[in-house]
Structure formats: C-alpha cells, structure tokens
C-alpha positions as semicolon CSV with decimal commas, in nm:
position;residue;x (nm);y (nm);z (nm)
1;X;0,000;0,000;0,000
2;X;0,271;0,248;0,092
3;X;0,516;0,385;-0,165
4;X;0,877;0,289;-0,089
5;X;1,047;0,594;-0,243
6;X;1,100;0,946;-0,114
7;X;0,863;1,243;-0,138
8;X;1,002;1,379;-0,465
9;X;0,980;1,046;-0,650
10;X;0,628;0,987;-0,508
11;X;0,508;1,324;-0,639
12;X;0,664;1,253;-0,978
13;X;0,490;0,913;-0,992
14;X;0,156;1,067;-0,897
15;X;0,190;1,327;-1,174
16;X;0,281;1,065;-1,433
17;X;-0,014;0,840;-1,337
18;X;-0,261;1,129;-1,270
19;X;-0,312;1,020;-0,912
20;X;-0,350;1,200;-0,582
21;X;-0,062;1,234;-0,337
22;X;-0,148;1,106;0,010
23;X;0,104;1,175;0,288
24;X;0,066;0,990;0,619
25;X;0,280;1,144;0,896
26;X;0,310;0,917;1,199
27;X;0,496;0,866;1,525
28;X;0,535;0,579;1,771
29;X;0,217;0,653;1,963
30;X;-0,088;0,425;1,979
31;X;-0,311;0,654;1,771
32;X;-0,068;0,645;1,477
33;X;-0,066;0,264;1,490
34;X;-0,447;0,266;1,500
35;X;-0,466;0,489;1,191
36;X;-0,217;0,273;1,001
37;X;-0,351;-0,069;1,101
38;X;-0,727;0,002;1,123
39;X;-0,838;0,326;0,957
40;X;-0,629;0,296;0,640
41;X;-0,695;-0,079;0,614
42;X;-1,074;-0,034;0,601
43;X;-1,248;-0,238;0,333
44;X;-1,378;0,077;0,162
45;X;-1,077;0,303;0,214
46;X;-0,790;0,068;0,129
47;X;-0,899;-0,004;-0,235
48;X;-0,946;0,368;-0,300
49;X;-0,601;0,450;-0,162
50;X;-0,440;0,181;-0,381
51;X;-0,616;0,285;-0,700
52;X;-0,634;0,663;-0,671
53;X;-0,332;0,773;-0,465
54;X;0,039;0,737;-0,421
55;X;0,048;0,686;-0,042
56;X;0,365;0,801;0,133
57;X;0,446;0,713;0,494
58;X;0,668;0,959;0,686
59;X;0,794;0,971;1,041
60;X;0,747;1,294;1,231
61;X;1,064;1,500;1,241
62;X;1,204;1,337;0,926
63;X;1,343;1,532;0,631
64;X;1,041;1,453;0,411
65;X;0,805;1,569;0,686
66;X;1,003;1,892;0,703
67;X;0,963;1,942;0,327
68;X;0,588;1,877;0,354
69;X;0,553;2,126;0,641
70;X;0,656;2,399;0,397
71;X;0,342;2,318;0,197
72;X;0,100;2,269;0,487
73;X;0,154;2,287;0,865
74;X;0,220;1,960;1,049
75;X;0,127;2,046;1,406
76;X;-0,010;1,712;1,527
77;X;0,058;1,348;1,465
78;X;-0,082;1,143;1,313
79;X;-0,177;1,355;1,012
80;X;-0,308;1,256;0,665
81;X;-0,277;1,507;0,380
82;X;-0,438;1,461;0,036
83;X;-0,290;1,676;-0,245
84;X;-0,418;1,705;-0,604
85;X;-0,255;1,918;-0,872
86;X;-0,063;2,114;-0,614
87;X;-0,374;2,197;-0,411
88;X;-0,468;2,071;-0,066
89;X;-0,779;1,855;-0,102
90;X;-0,807;1,710;0,251
91;X;-0,627;1,758;0,582
92;X;-0,697;1,508;0,863
93;X;-0,526;1,543;1,202
94;X;-0,516;1,354;1,529
95;X;-0,828;1,346;1,742
96;X;-1,079;1,300;1,460
97;X;-1,359;1,047;1,511
98;X;-1,335;0,723;1,309
99;X;-1,662;0,787;1,126
100;X;-1,561;1,141;1,033
101;X;-1,221;1,016;0,920
102;X;-1,377;0,755;0,692
103;X;-1,641;0,987;0,553
104;X;-1,408;1,280;0,477
105;X;-1,132;1,061;0,331
106;X;-1,377;0,868;0,113
107;X;-1,527;1,195;-0,013
108;X;-1,182;1,333;-0,094
109;X;-1,085;1,019;-0,284
110;X;-1,408;0,992;-0,482
111;X;-1,454;1,363;-0,558
112;X;-1,421;1,448;-0,926
113;X;-1,238;1,767;-1,026
114;X;-1,471;2,041;-1,153
115;X;-1,354;2,106;-1,508
116;X;-1,554;2,253;-1,797
117;X;-1,524;2,070;-2,127
118;X;-1,577;2,259;-2,453
119;X;-1,810;1,981;-2,572
120;X;-2,059;2,069;-2,299
121;X;-2,087;2,430;-2,418
122;X;-2,123;2,330;-2,782
123;X;-2,450;2,437;-2,945
124;X;-2,685;2,145;-2,996
125;X;-2,903;2,130;-3,310
126;X;-3,258;2,254;-3,266
127;X;-3,539;2,009;-3,314
128;X;-3,710;2,031;-3,651
129;X;-3,984;2,292;-3,661
130;X;-4,322;2,230;-3,804
131;X;-4,318;2,568;-3,976
132;X;-4,180;2,587;-4,329
133;X;-3,825;2,709;-4,354
134;X;-3,621;2,847;-4,633
135;X;-3,339;2,660;-4,799
136;X;-3,082;2,893;-4,655
137;X;-3,206;2,834;-4,302
138;X;-3,196;2,457;-4,351
139;X;-2,842;2,465;-4,486
140;X;-2,739;2,675;-4,192
141;X;-2,873;2,419;-3,949
142;X;-2,703;2,131;-4,130
143;X;-2,357;2,285;-4,103
144;X;-2,220;2,176;-3,769
145;X;-2,062;2,431;-3,541
146;X;-1,684;2,407;-3,517
147;X;-1,570;2,175;-3,239
148;X;-1,265;2,277;-3,043
149;X;-1,019;2,013;-2,934
150;X;-1,007;1,960;-2,556
151;X;-0,720;2,140;-2,394
152;X;-0,453;1,916;-2,239
153;X;-0,469;1,886;-1,864
154;X;-0,287;2,169;-1,696
155;X;-0,006;2,031;-1,482
156;X;0,148;2,365;-1,405
157;X;0,040;2,365;-1,037
158;X;0,193;2,021;-0,979
159;X;0,520;2,123;-1,141
160;X;0,520;2,443;-0,940
161;X;0,464;2,245;-0,622
162;X;0,758;2,016;-0,698
163;X;0,975;2,317;-0,776
164;X;0,871;2,484;-0,453
165;X;0,952;2,173;-0,253
166;X;1,291;2,140;-0,419
167;X;1,360;2,507;-0,362
168;X;1,267;2,474;0,005
169;X;1,485;2,168;0,036
170;X;1,780;2,350;-0,119
171;X;1,726;2,644;0,115
172;X;1,715;2,414;0,417
173;X;2,031;2,233;0,312
174;X;2,210;2,562;0,258
175;X;2,090;2,692;0,595
176;X;2,201;2,372;0,767
177;X;2,540;2,392;0,596
178;X;2,577;2,753;0,703
179;X;2,489;2,667;1,063
180;X;2,742;2,386;1,061
181;X;3,012;2,611;0,919
182;X;2,929;2,881;1,175
183;X;2,952;2,624;1,456
184;X;3,289;2,499;1,329
185;X;3,416;2,855;1,294
186;X;3,302;2,938;1,648
187;X;3,472;2,623;1,777
188;X;3,799;2,714;1,606
189;X;3,780;3,068;1,742
190;X;3,714;2,936;2,093
191;X;4,015;2,702;2,072
192;X;4,237;2,980;1,938
193;X;4,120;3,210;2,219
194;X;4,193;2,940;2,477
195;X;4,545;2,894;2,338
196;X;4,605;3,269;2,351
197;X;4,482;3,284;2,709
198;X;4,709;2,995;2,806
199;X;5,006;3,167;2,644
200;X;4,919;3,494;2,819
201;X;4,892;3,313;3,153
202;X;5,229;3,149;3,100
203;X;5,391;3,482;3,021
204;X;5,227;3,641;3,326
205;X;5,365;3,362;3,544
206;X;5,720;3,434;3,423
207;X;5,733;3,147;3,176
208;X;5,887;3,208;2,838
209;X;6,035;2,999;2,560
210;X;6,378;3,060;2,713
211;X;6,257;2,941;3,052
212;X;6,114;2,625;2,896
213;X;6,453;2,563;2,738
214;X;6,630;2,623;3,069
215;X;6,391;2,379;3,233
216;X;6,484;2,117;2,975
217;X;6,855;2,182;3,042
218;X;6,798;2,161;3,418
219;X;6,623;1,829;3,372
220;X;6,919;1,697;3,169
221;X;7,161;1,812;3,438
222;X;6,955;1,645;3,707
223;X;6,951;1,327;3,503
224;X;7,332;1,333;3,468
225;X;7,370;1,399;3,840
226;X;7,147;1,105;3,924
227;X;7,355;0,881;3,698
228;X;7,678;1,008;3,856
229;X;7,542;0,947;4,206
230;X;7,444;0,595;4,105
231;X;7,798;0,526;3,977
232;X;7,953;0,664;4,296
233;X;7,726;0,451;4,511
234;X;7,817;0,144;4,307
235;X;8,190;0,221;4,343
236;X;8,148;0,270;4,719
237;X;7,980;-0,068;4,751
238;X;8,258;-0,238;4,551
239;X;8,525;-0,074;4,771
240;X;8,340;-0,189;5,082
241;X;8,335;-0,545;4,948
242;X;8,710;-0,535;4,878
243;X;8,778;-0,395;5,224
244;X;8,573;-0,672;5,382
245;X;8,773;-0,932;5,186
246;X;9,103;-0,775;5,301
247;X;8,982;-0,772;5,663
248;X;8,887;-1,139;5,643
249;X;9,227;-1,230;5,494
250;X;9,406;-1,034;5,767
251;X;9,204;-1,199;6,042
252;X;9,273;-1,541;5,890
253;X;9,648;-1,470;5,878
254;X;9,650;-1,355;6,240
255;X;9,464;-1,668;6,345
256;X;9,710;-1,891;6,160
257;X;10,010;-1,706;6,309
258;X;9,864;-1,744;6,658
259;X;9,810;-2,115;6,599
260;X;10,170;-2,153;6,481
261;X;10,295;-1,960;6,786
262;X;10,096;-2,183;7,021
263;X;10,232;-2,492;6,847
264;X;10,588;-2,357;6,879
265;X;10,542;-2,282;7,249
266;X;10,429;-2,640;7,313
267;X;10,735;-2,780;7,136
268;X;10,965;-2,557;7,346
269;X;10,808;-2,678;7,668
270;X;10,853;-3,040;7,565
271;X;11,221;-2,974;7,486
272;X;11,270;-2,810;7,825
273;X;11,123;-3,115;7,997
274;X;11,362;-3,343;7,805
275;X;11,656;-3,127;7,907
276;X;11,550;-3,140;8,272
277;X;11,518;-3,516;8,253
278;X;11,864;-3,543;8,098
279;X;12,018;-3,321;8,366
280;X;11,852;-3,526;8,636
281;X;11,997;-3,837;8,484
282;X;12,338;-3,681;8,485
283;X;12,310;-3,568;8,847
284;X;12,182;-3,903;8,973
285;X;12,427;-4,118;9,172
286;X;12,623;-4,393;9,006
287;X;12,394;-4,656;9,137
288;X;12,104;-4,502;8,946
289;X;12,296;-4,456;8,622
290;X;12,380;-4,823;8,623
291;X;12,016;-4,921;8,569
292;X;11,955;-5,192;8,317
293;X;11,687;-5,008;8,103
294;X;11,680;-4,670;7,931
295;X;11,360;-4,477;7,838
296;X;11,348;-4,259;7,528
297;X;11,056;-4,023;7,438
298;X;11,035;-3,841;7,101
299;X;10,766;-3,576;7,009
300;X;10,690;-3,556;6,643
301;X;10,605;-3,244;6,440
302;X;10,231;-3,325;6,438
303;X;10,230;-3,321;6,819
304;X;10,227;-3,698;6,874
305;X;10,478;-3,870;7,103
306;X;10,683;-4,191;7,059
307;X;10,812;-4,364;7,373
308;X;11,043;-4,665;7,385
309;X;11,267;-4,855;7,633
310;X;11,581;-5,050;7,555
311;X;11,874;-5,186;7,759
312;X;12,114;-4,926;7,879
313;X;12,417;-5,110;7,751
314;X;12,285;-5,110;7,391
315;X;12,311;-4,843;7,127
316;X;12,031;-4,678;6,921
317;X;12,177;-4,819;6,603
318;X;12,123;-5,174;6,722
319;X;11,756;-5,096;6,783
C-alpha cells in the first residue's frame, strides 16, 4: 500500500499516473498505529487508496516531513494530507472520530475535479420545426458548429509544487550547511582564544620559551647527576666489598700465626722437659745410672709422642 520511495519520487509518480498524493505522517504513539492498522486498512478506504493515490508514509521529524511542512503545517501526529494538482484537497489530524475520518477521506478520494469541457458548451441542433423554412435556413442548421479540441490537462500547479519543494529543500540544506560552518568557525575561534589565554597566563607567570629551554637543560643536568650518584654509590659498595675481603684475609692470617705460635710454644716446653730429665739423669748417683733399662721419648712435628725402652748397655743403632 505504501510507496517505498521518497517524497520527490512519489510526487513525480503521482503526476505521471494522474493520481493523488497522500502523505501519512506518523509517530510511535498508539493513535498512529491505529490509523495505520485500522483506519487505512478499512475495506472501503484501502482499495481507494491503492487505485487513486500514491500513499507516502513519513515519520514525524524526518526530512520529508520537514519538506511537507513547507506546503502545509504539520502540528499534530498522526496527520493525513491529500494533495491534487498542487492543491490541498483534505487535511486530517489527530483526534478525529473514526466515522468522520472515513467519511471525509472517502469523499476526498471519490470527488471528481470540476472542469468545464468545450463539448458541454457546444451548441446542440434545434429540433425540426413544423413551420416551413427556407433553404438557406436549412443549410445553416445542417452545417455543424466548429468543435474545439479539448485542452490538455494543466499540470502547471503540480510542477510548481515540486519546484517549490525542491527550492525549500535546497534552502534548508544551505541553511544547515551555514549553521554547521558557523559552529565549526566558532569552535575554532574558541580554541584559538583558549590557546592565547594559556600563552598569556604562561607569560604572566614568568614562563617564556627561554625558561622552557632552561627547564629542559635543568632536567638533563639532574639526570646526569642522578647517573653520577648511582655510579659513585656502586663504586662505594665495591670498595666496601674489597675492604671486607682484606679484613677477612688479615684476620685469617693472624689466626694462623697465633696457631703456629701456640704450636711452637708447646714444642719448646717439651724440649725443656727433656733437658730437665737429661740433667737429672746426669746428676743421679752412680747406682742409678747403672740401671739396666733406658727410656726414650720423642715428640713428632704433628704433636704426637713416641716412647720406647731398651737396655742401657745397647746403642740406638742396634735398635
């Protein structure tokens, strides 16, 4: 039932097929659904819409509805507009009773345009008179009056309507483009103004391109100083490790020297004891020196001791 094209192509199709243009403007409310599913689907209305109109369905607020509002006001939804030859034939808005809707729409679809045909105004021959007539009068009645050809249907209003709609559409597009360009220009100006204000604030605070450069140099110097401090800390730790190693080596050497000194002191004491024993043997009386056995004790380097006894009259070589 509904035409799938846009408003311009629907008007062109209606002109080419000599049909009415029916525009149904709807929204998502319940009344619009009732018009579309019940009123327009009536058994008497639906065939008339299919045969006599090009029915266009538009959503409120759409671009096509905006174009149509230039031709007739669209203040309520749903709205049904019937247009013929650029003239408004019927205008149905929300709130109308179902019976009134059906009656007015049916009348608009079945109404015939009031046009005057030249054939209707043509002089009809008079009935034959009973009175005698002359030959000249008879010949005059026999000659038919000239018949003018019917004038072609005037489509100028429809073409003018299409032109007006296109002109309005072009004006709206140009106005929208201008508003968009003005908004972009205002946005650019606002950004430029913000940048100028930021620059002015930086200058008022003592900042300048030179100061920014000096800040960059100061950051580089700080970075180098941090790296230098890190190297110095690493060197200090390495020196501390080396010092700890040297201290451990020194302590180990002192411990070993003390152990050697203790071992040497023990050996000296053992030698002193041997000397005392020898001197005692020398100082003993002859009776003691003439004992049959002799005791010998030897301390080795590892600290162990070897003791042995052998006869006094023997030599070490023999044993």
